[in-house]
PyMOL CGO cylinders between C-alpha atoms (Angstrom):
from pymol import cmd
from pymol.cgo import CYLINDER

trace = [
    CYLINDER, 0.00, 0.00, 0.00, 1.31, 3.45, -0.91, 0.3, 1, 1, 1, 1, 1, 1,
    CYLINDER, 1.31, 3.45, -0.91, 0.77, 6.07, 1.79, 0.3, 1, 1, 1, 1, 1, 1,
    CYLINDER, 0.77, 6.07, 1.79, -0.86, 9.37, 0.85, 0.3, 1, 1, 1, 1, 1, 1,
    CYLINDER, -0.86, 9.37, 0.85, 1.04, 12.43, 1.97, 0.3, 1, 1, 1, 1, 1, 1,
    CYLINDER, 1.04, 12.43, 1.97, -0.77, 15.63, 2.82, 0.3, 1, 1, 1, 1, 1, 1,
    CYLINDER, -0.77, 15.63, 2.82, 1.36, 18.77, 2.84, 0.3, 1, 1, 1, 1, 1, 1,
    CYLINDER, 1.36, 18.77, 2.84, 1.31, 20.78, 6.05, 0.3, 1, 1, 1, 1, 1, 1,
    CYLINDER, 1.31, 20.78, 6.05, -1.00, 23.79, 6.11, 0.3, 1, 1, 1, 1, 1, 1,
    CYLINDER, -1.00, 23.79, 6.11, 0.58, 26.79, 4.44, 0.3, 1, 1, 1, 1, 1, 1,
    CYLINDER, 0.58, 26.79, 4.44, 3.04, 24.74, 2.40, 0.3, 1, 1, 1, 1, 1, 1,
    CYLINDER, 3.04, 24.74, 2.40, 1.09, 24.79, -0.85, 0.3, 1, 1, 1, 1, 1, 1,
    CYLINDER, 1.09, 24.79, -0.85, 2.74, 26.70, -3.63, 0.3, 1, 1, 1, 1, 1, 1,
    CYLINDER, 2.74, 26.70, -3.63, 0.89, 29.62, -5.15, 0.3, 1, 1, 1, 1, 1, 1,
    CYLINDER, 0.89, 29.62, -5.15, -0.66, 29.21, -8.56, 0.3, 1, 1, 1, 1, 1, 1,
    CYLINDER, -0.66, 29.21, -8.56, 1.85, 29.16, -11.37, 0.3, 1, 1, 1, 1, 1, 1,
    CYLINDER, 1.85, 29.16, -11.37, 1.69, 31.89, -13.99, 0.3, 1, 1, 1, 1, 1, 1,
    CYLINDER, 1.69, 31.89, -13.99, 0.68, 29.35, -16.63, 0.3, 1, 1, 1, 1, 1, 1,
    CYLINDER, 0.68, 29.35, -16.63, -2.18, 27.77, -14.63, 0.3, 1, 1, 1, 1, 1, 1,
    CYLINDER, -2.18, 27.77, -14.63, -5.62, 28.58, -15.97, 0.3, 1, 1, 1, 1, 1, 1,
    CYLINDER, -5.62, 28.58, -15.97, -9.05, 28.82, -14.34, 0.3, 1, 1, 1, 1, 1, 1,
    CYLINDER, -9.05, 28.82, -14.34, -10.91, 25.51, -14.46, 0.3, 1, 1, 1, 1, 1, 1,
    CYLINDER, -10.91, 25.51, -14.46, -14.11, 27.44, -15.19, 0.3, 1, 1, 1, 1, 1, 1,
    CYLINDER, -14.11, 27.44, -15.19, -13.18, 30.00, -17.88, 0.3, 1, 1, 1, 1, 1, 1,
    CYLINDER, -13.18, 30.00, -17.88, -9.46, 29.50, -18.72, 0.3, 1, 1, 1, 1, 1, 1,
    CYLINDER, -9.46, 29.50, -18.72, -8.39, 32.94, -17.40, 0.3, 1, 1, 1, 1, 1, 1,
    CYLINDER, -8.39, 32.94, -17.40, -5.16, 33.23, -15.39, 0.3, 1, 1, 1, 1, 1, 1,
    CYLINDER, -5.16, 33.23, -15.39, -5.36, 31.26, -12.13, 0.3, 1, 1, 1, 1, 1, 1,
    CYLINDER, -5.36, 31.26, -12.13, -5.36, 33.22, -8.87, 0.3, 1, 1, 1, 1, 1, 1,
    CYLINDER, -5.36, 33.22, -8.87, -6.52, 30.57, -6.38, 0.3, 1, 1, 1, 1, 1, 1,
    CYLINDER, -6.52, 30.57, -6.38, -5.66, 26.88, -5.99, 0.3, 1, 1, 1, 1, 1, 1,
    CYLINDER, -5.66, 26.88, -5.99, -7.86, 24.69, -3.79, 0.3, 1, 1, 1, 1, 1, 1,
    CYLINDER, -7.86, 24.69, -3.79, -7.05, 21.25, -2.46, 0.3, 1, 1, 1, 1, 1, 1,
    CYLINDER, -7.05, 21.25, -2.46, -10.23, 19.19, -2.15, 0.3, 1, 1, 1, 1, 1, 1,
    CYLINDER, -10.23, 19.19, -2.15, -11.07, 16.78, 0.64, 0.3, 1, 1, 1, 1, 1, 1,
    CYLINDER, -11.07, 16.78, 0.64, -10.93, 13.92, -1.89, 0.3, 1, 1, 1, 1, 1, 1,
    CYLINDER, -10.93, 13.92, -1.89, -7.37, 14.85, -2.89, 0.3, 1, 1, 1, 1, 1, 1,
    CYLINDER, -7.37, 14.85, -2.89, -7.92, 16.69, -6.17, 0.3, 1, 1, 1, 1, 1, 1,
    CYLINDER, -7.92, 16.69, -6.17, -7.11, 20.31, -6.92, 0.3, 1, 1, 1, 1, 1, 1,
    CYLINDER, -7.11, 20.31, -6.92, -9.00, 23.12, -8.62, 0.3, 1, 1, 1, 1, 1, 1,
    CYLINDER, -9.00, 23.12, -8.62, -7.68, 26.45, -9.94, 0.3, 1, 1, 1, 1, 1, 1,
    CYLINDER, -7.68, 26.45, -9.94, -9.85, 29.54, -10.33, 0.3, 1, 1, 1, 1, 1, 1,
    CYLINDER, -9.85, 29.54, -10.33, -9.44, 33.07, -11.64, 0.3, 1, 1, 1, 1, 1, 1,
    CYLINDER, -9.44, 33.07, -11.64, -10.23, 35.86, -9.20, 0.3, 1, 1, 1, 1, 1, 1,
    CYLINDER, -10.23, 35.86, -9.20, -13.73, 36.38, -10.58, 0.3, 1, 1, 1, 1, 1, 1,
    CYLINDER, -13.73, 36.38, -10.58, -14.83, 32.75, -10.26, 0.3, 1, 1, 1, 1, 1, 1,
    CYLINDER, -14.83, 32.75, -10.26, -13.00, 32.20, -6.96, 0.3, 1, 1, 1, 1, 1, 1,
    CYLINDER, -13.00, 32.20, -6.96, -15.00, 35.00, -5.35, 0.3, 1, 1, 1, 1, 1, 1,
    CYLINDER, -15.00, 35.00, -5.35, -18.24, 34.21, -7.16, 0.3, 1, 1, 1, 1, 1, 1,
    CYLINDER, -18.24, 34.21, -7.16, -18.28, 30.63, -5.85, 0.3, 1, 1, 1, 1, 1, 1,
    CYLINDER, -18.28, 30.63, -5.85, -16.50, 31.25, -2.51, 0.3, 1, 1, 1, 1, 1, 1,
    CYLINDER, -16.50, 31.25, -2.51, -19.38, 30.07, -0.31, 0.3, 1, 1, 1, 1, 1, 1,
    CYLINDER, -19.38, 30.07, -0.31, -19.58, 26.73, -2.15, 0.3, 1, 1, 1, 1, 1, 1,
    CYLINDER, -19.58, 26.73, -2.15, -15.83, 26.27, -2.49, 0.3, 1, 1, 1, 1, 1, 1,
    CYLINDER, -15.83, 26.27, -2.49, -15.14, 26.51, 1.23, 0.3, 1, 1, 1, 1, 1, 1,
    CYLINDER, -15.14, 26.51, 1.23, -17.51, 23.56, 1.74, 0.3, 1, 1, 1, 1, 1, 1,
    CYLINDER, -17.51, 23.56, 1.74, -15.36, 21.23, -0.38, 0.3, 1, 1, 1, 1, 1, 1,
    CYLINDER, -15.36, 21.23, -0.38, -11.83, 22.58, 0.15, 0.3, 1, 1, 1, 1, 1, 1,
    CYLINDER, -11.83, 22.58, 0.15, -9.40, 21.55, 2.88, 0.3, 1, 1, 1, 1, 1, 1,
    CYLINDER, -9.40, 21.55, 2.88, -6.60, 23.97, 1.91, 0.3, 1, 1, 1, 1, 1, 1,
    CYLINDER, -6.60, 23.97, 1.91, -6.10, 26.90, -0.39, 0.3, 1, 1, 1, 1, 1, 1,
    CYLINDER, -6.10, 26.90, -0.39, -3.31, 29.00, -1.78, 0.3, 1, 1, 1, 1, 1, 1,
    CYLINDER, -3.31, 29.00, -1.78, -3.82, 32.38, -3.43, 0.3, 1, 1, 1, 1, 1, 1,
    CYLINDER, -3.82, 32.38, -3.43, -1.58, 34.67, -5.41, 0.3, 1, 1, 1, 1, 1, 1,
    CYLINDER, -1.58, 34.67, -5.41, -0.11, 37.32, -3.06, 0.3, 1, 1, 1, 1, 1, 1,
    CYLINDER, -0.11, 37.32, -3.06, -1.98, 40.20, -4.70, 0.3, 1, 1, 1, 1, 1, 1,
    CYLINDER, -1.98, 40.20, -4.70, -5.33, 38.36, -4.73, 0.3, 1, 1, 1, 1, 1, 1,
    CYLINDER, -5.33, 38.36, -4.73, -7.76, 38.65, -1.82, 0.3, 1, 1, 1, 1, 1, 1,
    CYLINDER, -7.76, 38.65, -1.82, -10.17, 35.72, -1.79, 0.3, 1, 1, 1, 1, 1, 1,
    CYLINDER, -10.17, 35.72, -1.79, -13.39, 36.38, 0.12, 0.3, 1, 1, 1, 1, 1, 1,
    CYLINDER, -13.39, 36.38, 0.12, -13.61, 32.70, 1.08, 0.3, 1, 1, 1, 1, 1, 1,
    CYLINDER, -13.61, 32.70, 1.08, -10.41, 32.94, 3.14, 0.3, 1, 1, 1, 1, 1, 1,
    CYLINDER, -10.41, 32.94, 3.14, -12.36, 34.19, 6.17, 0.3, 1, 1, 1, 1, 1, 1,
    CYLINDER, -12.36, 34.19, 6.17, -14.72, 31.21, 5.90, 0.3, 1, 1, 1, 1, 1, 1,
    CYLINDER, -14.72, 31.21, 5.90, -11.97, 28.56, 5.83, 0.3, 1, 1, 1, 1, 1, 1,
    CYLINDER, -11.97, 28.56, 5.83, -10.74, 26.88, 9.02, 0.3, 1, 1, 1, 1, 1, 1,
    CYLINDER, -10.74, 26.88, 9.02, -7.83, 28.78, 10.57, 0.3, 1, 1, 1, 1, 1, 1,
    CYLINDER, -7.83, 28.78, 10.57, -5.25, 26.16, 9.55, 0.3, 1, 1, 1, 1, 1, 1,
    CYLINDER, -5.25, 26.16, 9.55, -5.59, 26.89, 5.81, 0.3, 1, 1, 1, 1, 1, 1,
    CYLINDER, -5.59, 26.89, 5.81, -3.26, 28.99, 3.71, 0.3, 1, 1, 1, 1, 1, 1,
]
cmd.load_cgo(trace, "trace")
């Protein structure tokens, strides 16, 4: 059996310049790690538009330094 490693909170890298929004293909500003182990990337517009729903399925997030995600205040304190 191969163990699954979960990075410590705050150790996720920010979105790379070439990552694109999974919704509209714009430049990625927010990366979410899902409870099931997958990841999603969103542009600023879609990250904030769906913030209330995204915090329900995410266990960690990482945002570009200049981006303020409104869902950050809704996440448990050990994220980002």
